[in-house]
C-alpha positions in Angstrom: -5.7 -11.6 100.0 -2.6 -10.8 102.0 -0.1 -8.3 100.7 3.7 -8.6 100.7 5.6 -7.1 103.6 9.0 -7.8 102.0 11.0 -10.2 99.8 14.2 -11.7 101.3 17.1 -12.8 99.2 18.7 -16.0 100.5 22.4 -15.9 101.3 25.0 -18.6 100.5 26.2 -20.4 103.6 28.5 -23.5 104.2 26.9 -26.5 105.8 28.8 -29.8 106.2 30.4 -30.6 102.8 28.3 -28.4 100.7 26.7 -24.9 100.5 23.1 -23.8 100.9 20.8 -20.9 100.2 19.8 -19.5 103.6 16.6 -17.5 103.6 15.7 -17.5 107.3 16.6 -16.1 109.8 17.0 -12.7 108.2 18.4 -9.5 109.8 14.9 -8.0 109.7 12.8 -11.1 110.4 13.8 -13.9 112.8 10.7 -16.0 112.6 7.6 -16.6 110.5 5.2 -18.2 112.9 7.3 -20.9 114.7 9.6 -21.3 111.7 13.0 -19.8 112.5 15.4 -21.3 109.9 15.3 -22.2 106.2 18.2 -23.7 104.2 17.7 -24.8 100.6 20.4 -27.3 99.6 21.2 -28.6 96.1 20.6 -29.8 93.6 24.1 -31.3 93.6 25.6 -34.7 92.7 26.6 -36.5 95.9 29.9 -38.1 96.6 29.0 -41.4 98.4 30.7 -41.7 101.8 31.9 -38.1 101.8 28.9 -35.8 101.7 26.6 -35.0 104.6 26.3 -33.1 107.8 28.3 -34.7 110.7 27.2 -35.1 114.3 26.0 -31.9 115.9 23.7 -30.9 118.7 20.3 -29.1 118.8 18.0 -28.0 121.6 14.8 -26.0 121.8 13.7 -26.7 118.3 12.4 -29.2 115.7 14.4 -29.8 112.6 12.6 -30.7 109.4 14.3 -32.0 106.3 12.0 -32.2 103.2 13.6 -34.1 100.4 12.9 -33.2 96.7 15.4 -35.7 95.2 17.9 -38.1 96.5 17.9 -40.4 99.5 18.7 -39.2 103.0 19.6 -41.0 106.2 19.0 -39.6 109.7 20.7 -40.9 112.9 20.6 -39.4 116.4 21.8 -40.0 119.9 18.3 -41.1 121.1 18.7 -44.2 118.9 16.5 -43.1 116.0 17.4 -44.1 112.5 15.4 -43.2 109.4 15.8 -43.1 105.7 13.6 -41.3 103.2 13.5 -40.8 99.5 12.1 -38.0 97.2 9.1 -36.4 98.7 9.7 -37.7 102.2 10.6 -35.8 105.3 12.6 -36.3 108.5 11.0 -34.4 111.5 13.1 -34.4 114.6 12.1 -32.8 117.9 15.3 -31.8 119.8 13.6 -30.6 122.9 16.0 -30.5 125.8 18.9 -31.7 123.6 20.0 -34.3 121.1 22.9 -35.0 118.7 22.1 -36.0 115.1 23.7 -36.4 111.7 22.3 -36.6 108.2 23.9 -38.0 105.0 23.0 -39.0 101.5 22.5 -42.7 101.0 22.1 -43.2 97.2 21.3 -46.7 96.0 21.0 -45.9 92.3 21.7 -43.3 89.7 18.4 -41.4 90.2 19.3 -40.9 93.9 22.7 -39.4 93.2 21.3 -35.9 93.0 20.4 -34.4 96.4 17.9 -31.5 96.6 15.8 -30.4 99.5 14.9 -27.9 102.2 15.8 -28.0 105.9 13.8 -25.9 108.3 13.7 -25.4 112.1 10.7 -24.6 114.2 11.1 -23.1 117.7 9.2 -25.0 120.3 6.6 -23.4 122.6 7.9 -22.2 126.0 6.3 -25.1 127.8 7.9 -27.7 125.6 11.5 -26.4 125.3 12.8 -29.0 127.7 10.6 -32.0 126.4 12.2 -35.3 125.6 13.5 -35.7 122.1 11.5 -37.6 119.5 11.6 -38.4 115.8 9.1 -38.8 112.9 10.0 -40.5 109.6 7.5 -39.3 107.0 7.4 -41.4 103.9 6.5 -39.7 100.6 3.4 -41.9 100.2 2.0 -40.6 103.5 1.9 -37.0 102.3 -1.4 -36.1 100.7 -1.1 -34.7 97.2 -4.1 -32.7 96.0 -4.5 -32.1 92.3 -5.4 -28.5 91.2 -6.5 -27.2 87.8 -3.0 -25.8 87.3 -0.8 -28.0 89.4 -0.8 -29.7 92.8 -0.3 -29.3 96.6 1.5 -31.6 98.9 0.5 -31.2 102.5 3.4 -32.1 104.8 1.9 -30.4 107.9 -1.3 -28.6 108.7 -4.6 -28.8 106.9 -5.4 -27.9 103.3 -8.8 -28.4 101.7 -9.8 -31.0 104.3 -6.6 -32.9 103.9 -4.4 -33.3 106.9 -0.6 -33.5 106.7 1.0 -36.5 108.4 3.4 -34.5 110.6 2.4 -34.5 114.3 3.0 -30.9 115.2 3.4 -29.3 118.6 2.2 -25.9 117.6 -0.3 -24.5 115.1 1.5 -24.4 111.7 1.4 -25.3 108.0 4.0 -26.6 105.5 2.7 -27.0 102.0 4.6 -27.7 98.7 2.8 -26.1 95.7 3.8 -27.0 92.1 2.3 -25.0 89.3 2.5 -25.7 85.6 3.0 -22.8 83.1 0.0 -20.5 83.3 -1.2 -22.1 86.6 -2.3 -20.1 89.6 -2.9 -20.9 93.3 -5.2 -19.5 95.9 -5.9 -20.7 99.5 -7.4 -19.6 102.8 -4.9 -19.3 105.7 -6.0 -19.7 109.3 -6.6 -16.5 111.2 -3.7 -15.4 113.3 -1.1 -17.2 111.2 2.1 -15.5 110.0 3.0 -16.6 106.5 5.8 -16.8 104.0 6.4 -18.4 100.6 9.9 -19.7 99.5 10.5 -20.1 95.8 12.3 -23.4 95.2 12.3 -23.1 91.4 10.8 -20.9 88.8 9.3 -17.4 89.1 6.1 -16.5 91.0 3.8 -13.5 90.4 2.1 -12.0 93.4 -0.2 -9.1 94.1 0.4 -5.7 92.6 2.8 -7.2 90.1 5.5 -8.3 92.6 7.7 -11.2 91.4 9.9 -13.6 93.3 12.4 -16.1 91.8 14.3 -19.1 93.0 16.0 -18.5 96.3 13.7 -15.7 97.5 11.4 -15.8 100.5 8.2 -13.8 100.3 7.0 -12.6 103.7 3.4 -11.6 103.8 1.9 -9.0 106.2 0.3 -10.3 109.4 -3.2 -9.2 108.5 -5.6 -12.2 108.3 -6.5 -13.3 104.8 -5.7 -15.8 102.1 -2.8 -16.1 99.7 -2.7 -16.0 95.9 0.1 -16.3 93.3 0.7 -17.5 89.8 3.4 -19.1 87.7 5.2 -16.2 85.9 7.4 -18.5 83.8 7.4 -21.1 81.1 8.5 -24.0 83.3 7.3 -25.5 86.6 7.0 -23.2 89.6 7.7 -24.9 93.0 6.9 -22.9 96.1 7.1 -24.0 99.8 4.4 -22.2 101.8 5.2 -22.1 105.6 3.6 -20.3 108.5 1.8 -20.7 111.7 0.9 -19.0 115.0 3.5 -16.5 116.1 6.6 -17.9 117.9 6.5 -17.7 121.7 9.4 -15.4 122.6 11.8 -14.1 123.5 13.9 -16.1 121.1 17.6 -16.5 122.0 19.6 -17.9 119.1 23.0 -19.5 119.9 24.3 -21.7 117.0 22.2 -24.9 117.0 20.2 -23.9 120.0 17.1 -21.6 120.0 15.9 -21.0 123.5 13.8 -18.5 125.5 16.6 -17.3 127.8 20.3 -17.2 128.3 19.9 -19.6 131.2 18.4 -22.2 128.9 21.2 -21.7 126.3 23.8 -22.2 129.0 22.0 -25.4 130.1 22.1 -26.7 126.6 25.8 -26.0 126.2 26.5 -27.8 129.5 24.3 -30.7 128.6 26.1 -31.1 125.2 29.7 -30.8 126.5 29.0 -33.0 129.6 27.5 -35.8 127.4 24.0 -35.5 128.7 22.7 -35.3 125.1 24.2 -38.7 124.5 26.6 -39.8 121.8 26.3 -40.8 118.2 28.3 -43.9 117.3 30.4 -43.7 114.1 30.1 -40.0 113.8 
């Protein structure tokens, strides 16, 4: 089994009309595989017509919004519109540049509480300037595998011969593990993958007695091997396991752009300010 390299405490950051727990990037770790960003939002009660993240650009990345509760609408300047409910995901490839916005769209009382995770992946060097695309992933399309102590939902990558529905552009995994009190989890991880586990709720017990609680990102060492942890609490433990082949660097972060060079960043800025990324009506 892999050992823990370090445990990262998420930091509170403002996003749109709410705040989030930001666990990645960290000052000591900019990427885990291709994953370069992790925001945990909610749970919070939405204010219809007010909450959300307004129109803003991205380039060089994919944005992934995985919803735990609520109902979320995506719109972008390439004309894509998608709505998902609990357990669904919005997976947008920004490529050379796109403008998008996301907002809660509750239709009933059960959807008034928003809770989820937004992540970014950096694109491979050869695909940084690809055309934008969008994938709406309905909750029913995500395989859920029952375990003796809980379950695993496979959003992307392969687990126990089950394939996640996300069409990925680099080798990666994104698995949501839920464990009941007393439950434990063990899985093999593909060779060459970097790996991390984000604790959404509860407390997890890892090797050598290490513990991680809600809002902490556990980064494993890069030695090949599996992963193992257990529920250390009395309630349900929810963990998001993310990883993949190492990001193709160098990585140049500039706000909503993650590129491989300053020239690419300057291109994205020019494309955004000159209107080449399009416009988003009503935003």
